[in-house]
C-alpha positions as CSV (number, residue, x, y, z in Angstrom):
1,X,93.3,82.4,50.3
2,X,89.6,82.3,50.8
3,X,88.1,84.1,53.8
4,X,88.7,82.1,56.9
5,X,85.6,80.6,58.6
6,X,85.4,81.8,62.2
7,X,83.6,78.6,63.4
8,X,86.4,76.5,62.0
9,X,89.0,78.7,63.6
10,X,87.2,78.4,66.9
11,X,87.3,74.6,66.6
12,X,91.0,74.7,65.7
13,X,91.8,76.8,68.8
14,X,89.9,74.4,71.0
15,X,91.6,71.4,69.6
16,X,95.0,73.0,70.2
17,X,94.1,74.0,73.7
18,X,92.6,70.6,74.7
19,X,95.1,68.5,72.7
20,X,92.3,66.2,71.8
21,X,89.8,66.2,68.9
22,X,87.1,64.2,70.7
23,X,87.0,66.4,73.7
24,X,86.9,69.5,71.5
25,X,84.0,68.0,69.6
26,X,82.2,67.3,72.8
27,X,82.7,70.8,74.0
28,X,81.2,72.2,70.8
29,X,78.4,69.6,70.7
30,X,79.4,68.0,67.4
31,X,80.9,64.7,66.4
32,X,84.6,64.2,66.2
33,X,84.5,63.4,62.5
34,X,83.0,66.8,61.7
35,X,85.9,68.5,63.6
36,X,88.5,66.4,61.7
37,X,86.8,67.4,58.4
38,X,86.9,71.1,59.2
39,X,90.5,70.9,60.2
40,X,91.4,69.2,56.9
41,X,89.5,71.9,55.0
42,X,91.4,74.6,57.0
43,X,94.7,73.0,56.2
44,X,93.7,72.9,52.5
45,X,92.8,76.6,52.7
46,X,96.1,77.7,54.2
47,X,98.2,75.2,52.3
48,X,100.0,73.8,55.4
49,X,99.6,71.0,57.9
50,X,98.4,72.6,61.1
51,X,98.2,69.8,63.6
52,X,100.0,66.5,64.2
53,X,99.4,63.6,66.6
54,X,102.1,62.4,69.0
55,X,102.3,61.0,72.6
56,X,101.0,64.3,74.0
57,X,97.9,64.2,71.9
58,X,97.1,66.6,69.1
59,X,99.6,69.5,68.9
60,X,100.0,72.4,66.5
61,X,102.8,72.3,63.9
62,X,105.0,75.3,63.4
63,X,102.5,76.7,60.9
64,X,99.7,75.8,63.3
65,X,101.3,77.9,66.1
66,X,101.4,80.9,63.8
67,X,97.7,80.4,62.8
68,X,96.8,79.8,66.5
69,X,98.1,83.2,67.5
70,X,96.1,85.0,64.7
71,X,93.0,82.9,65.3
72,X,92.9,83.9,69.0
73,X,93.2,87.6,68.0
74,X,90.4,87.2,65.3
75,X,88.1,85.4,67.7
76,X,88.8,88.0,70.5
77,X,87.8,90.7,68.0
78,X,84.6,88.9,67.1
79,X,83.7,88.5,70.8
80,X,84.4,92.2,71.4
81,X,82.1,93.1,68.5
82,X,79.3,91.0,69.9
83,X,79.7,92.5,73.4
84,X,80.0,96.0,72.2
85,X,76.8,95.7,70.0
86,X,75.0,94.1,72.9
87,X,76.1,96.9,75.2
88,X,75.0,99.6,72.7
89,X,71.6,98.0,72.4
90,X,71.3,98.4,76.2
91,X,71.9,102.1,75.9
92,X,75.7,102.2,76.4
93,X,76.9,104.7,73.8
94,X,80.6,104.3,74.4
95,X,82.8,101.5,75.6
96,X,86.6,101.5,76.4
97,X,88.6,98.4,77.1
98,X,91.7,99.1,79.2
99,X,94.6,96.7,79.6
100,X,96.5,97.4,82.8
101,X,99.3,95.8,84.8
102,X,98.6,94.4,88.3
103,X,100.5,97.2,90.0
104,X,98.4,100.0,88.3
105,X,95.2,98.1,89.2
106,X,96.2,97.6,92.8
107,X,97.2,101.2,93.2
108,X,95.2,104.0,91.7
109,X,93.6,103.1,88.3
110,X,90.2,101.8,89.6
111,X,89.7,104.9,91.6
112,X,90.6,107.1,88.6
113,X,88.2,105.2,86.4
114,X,85.5,105.4,89.0
115,X,85.8,109.2,89.1
116,X,85.6,109.3,85.3
117,X,82.4,107.3,85.3
118,X,80.8,109.6,88.0
119,X,80.9,112.6,85.7
120,X,77.3,113.0,84.4
121,X,78.4,113.5,80.8
122,X,80.0,110.0,80.9
123,X,76.9,108.2,82.1
124,X,76.6,106.4,78.7
125,X,80.2,105.2,78.7
126,X,81.3,101.8,79.9
127,X,85.0,101.1,80.9
128,X,86.3,97.5,81.2
129,X,89.6,96.7,82.8
130,X,91.6,93.6,82.0
131,X,94.8,92.7,83.9
132,X,97.8,92.0,81.7
133,X,101.6,91.6,81.9
134,X,103.5,94.5,80.5
135,X,104.8,92.7,77.4
136,X,101.4,91.2,76.6
137,X,99.7,94.6,77.2
138,X,102.0,96.4,74.8
139,X,101.4,93.7,72.1
140,X,97.7,93.9,72.7
141,X,97.7,97.7,72.2
142,X,99.8,97.4,69.0
143,X,97.5,94.7,67.6
144,X,94.4,96.6,68.4
145,X,93.0,94.2,71.1
146,X,92.3,97.3,73.3
147,X,92.7,101.0,72.6
148,X,94.3,102.0,75.9
149,X,96.9,100.5,78.2
150,X,98.5,101.5,81.5
151,X,101.9,100.1,82.5
152,X,105.4,100.8,83.8
153,X,107.1,102.9,81.2
154,X,110.2,100.6,81.4
155,X,108.2,98.4,79.0
156,X,109.1,98.5,75.3
157,X,106.7,101.3,74.3
158,X,108.4,102.0,71.0
159,X,105.9,103.0,68.3
160,X,103.2,103.8,70.8
161,X,102.1,107.2,71.9
162,X,102.1,107.8,75.7
163,X,100.8,110.2,78.3
164,X,102.4,110.4,81.8
165,X,100.4,108.6,84.5
166,X,101.3,108.0,88.1
167,X,104.5,106.9,89.9
168,X,105.3,104.6,92.8
169,X,108.4,103.4,94.6
170,X,109.8,100.0,95.1
171,X,111.0,99.3,98.7
172,X,112.3,96.4,100.7
173,X,109.7,94.8,103.1
174,X,110.9,92.5,105.9
175,X,109.9,91.2,109.3
176,X,110.4,93.8,112.1
177,X,113.4,91.9,113.5
178,X,115.2,91.5,110.2
179,X,118.8,92.9,110.1
180,X,117.9,95.3,107.2
181,X,115.2,97.0,109.2
182,X,117.8,98.6,111.5
183,X,118.6,100.9,108.5
184,X,116.4,103.6,107.0
185,X,117.8,103.1,103.5
186,X,119.7,100.4,101.6
187,X,120.7,99.8,98.1
188,X,119.6,96.8,96.1
189,X,123.0,95.2,96.2
190,X,122.9,95.0,100.0
191,X,119.6,92.9,99.8
192,X,121.3,90.2,97.8
193,X,122.9,88.8,100.9
194,X,119.4,87.5,101.9
195,X,116.8,85.2,100.5
196,X,114.0,86.9,98.6
197,X,110.3,86.3,98.0
198,X,109.4,87.3,94.4
199,X,106.7,87.5,91.8
200,X,106.6,85.3,88.7
201,X,109.5,85.4,86.2
202,X,107.3,87.0,83.5
203,X,106.5,90.1,85.6
204,X,108.2,93.5,85.0
205,X,109.5,93.7,88.6
206,X,111.1,90.2,88.4
207,X,112.8,91.1,85.1
208,X,114.1,94.4,86.5
209,X,115.6,92.8,89.6
210,X,117.3,90.0,87.7
211,X,118.8,92.6,85.4
212,X,120.1,94.7,88.3
213,X,121.6,91.6,90.1
214,X,123.4,90.7,86.8
215,X,124.8,94.3,86.6
216,X,126.4,94.0,90.1
217,X,127.5,90.4,89.5
218,X,125.7,88.8,92.4
219,X,123.1,86.0,92.5
220,X,119.5,86.8,93.4
221,X,118.2,83.9,95.5
222,X,114.5,83.3,95.6
223,X,113.2,81.1,98.4
224,X,109.6,81.5,97.2
225,X,107.9,82.8,94.0
226,X,104.2,83.6,94.3
227,X,101.6,85.1,92.0
228,X,100.1,87.9,94.2
229,X,101.3,90.7,96.5
230,X,99.2,89.3,99.3
231,X,100.9,85.9,99.0
232,X,104.2,87.7,98.9
233,X,103.6,89.5,102.2
234,X,102.4,86.3,103.8
235,X,105.7,84.6,102.9
236,X,107.7,87.5,104.3
237,X,105.7,87.4,107.5
238,X,106.5,83.7,107.7
239,X,110.2,84.7,107.5
240,X,110.8,82.9,104.2
241,X,112.7,86.0,102.9
242,X,112.5,89.7,102.2
243,X,110.7,91.2,99.2
244,X,110.9,94.2,97.0
245,X,107.5,95.5,96.3
246,X,105.7,98.8,95.5
247,X,105.3,100.5,98.8
248,X,102.0,102.1,97.8
249,X,100.5,98.6,97.4
250,X,102.0,96.9,100.4
251,X,101.8,99.7,103.0
252,X,98.1,99.2,104.0
253,X,98.8,95.6,104.8
254,X,102.3,95.9,106.3
255,X,101.1,96.9,109.8
256,X,98.6,94.1,109.9
257,X,101.4,91.6,109.1
258,X,103.9,93.4,111.4
259,X,106.3,94.1,108.6
260,X,108.6,97.1,108.1
261,X,109.7,99.0,105.0
262,X,113.3,100.0,104.1
263,X,113.7,102.6,101.4
264,X,115.8,101.6,98.3
265,X,118.4,104.2,97.2
266,X,118.6,102.9,93.6
267,X,117.3,105.4,91.0
268,X,115.2,102.7,89.3
269,X,113.3,102.1,92.5
270,X,111.0,105.0,91.4
271,X,108.7,103.6,88.8
272,X,106.8,105.9,86.4
273,X,103.7,104.6,84.7
274,X,102.4,105.5,81.3
275,X,99.1,105.6,79.5
276,X,99.7,104.1,76.1
277,X,97.8,103.9,72.8
278,X,98.5,103.7,69.1
279,X,97.4,107.1,67.9
280,X,95.5,109.7,69.9
281,X,93.8,111.1,66.9
282,X,92.3,107.6,66.1
283,X,91.0,107.0,69.6
284,X,87.2,106.8,69.9
285,X,85.6,109.8,71.6
286,X,85.0,107.8,74.8
287,X,88.6,106.5,74.8
288,X,90.0,110.0,74.2
289,X,87.9,111.4,77.1
290,X,89.2,108.6,79.4
291,X,92.9,109.2,78.4
292,X,92.5,112.9,79.1
293,X,90.9,112.2,82.5
294,X,93.6,109.8,83.6
295,X,96.3,112.2,82.6
296,X,94.6,115.1,84.4
297,X,94.2,113.1,87.6
298,X,97.8,112.1,87.5
299,X,98.9,115.8,87.0
300,X,96.7,116.9,89.8
301,X,98.4,114.5,92.2
302,X,101.8,115.6,90.9
């Protein structure tokens, strides 16, 4: 196979995302026939049909889906090279991209990174944070999309090296007059008698709660599923249900919304986070310094 042309791959990705060759051509300021010609050349290069036309428009074939995943990774790598070289030209001598889950970003990670950047010796280092779901984060670290990740250690971290980061606790949050708030502590099974407000199905918390409900053999009923912690608390305030959320994130807003916490007795309610990477010896000097700083901050807090 000849070297793949990145311009053609970018056109292929756009066609797959827009489901339309004409619109992809318009976006890239070329004629549709030129896009079709490049797609035909790409199919000849890889030896497989990559797109087909149906009632939904232009969609990738099975082979096209595989190439699409690789193409996105290659183009992301090219974009990172361009950004890193531009940053270096502006005097930034080190750059670290960190993939992190929403919980770690909402709790302590930004403050820990800010303290890292305030150290005079790190003035020529730039740190970029990108929010990611745990499963996508782990895949991104394995595939080299970023050198460092921070996520709940319940994720599948097999094959990655890790350092201990911080911990938090999941707790029940409910309106002040809810029956559960008469207790100081409950176990998860007791919460299943009530409607819940939850985060999307692809989040780590949602997956964990579904697993625990299956273990006790009771249904977990969601009255609302929302994408942010703030929206979750607003739904609880509106009495749409109770929610199980990290106390460290929700506590600052709970009093404003007149909500109360109830501790969960389940062992899994304590979540330990991990800093993950492929190989500590292969980290760039800047990434190595950041990992050491985050681990030190976590140890200092205990």
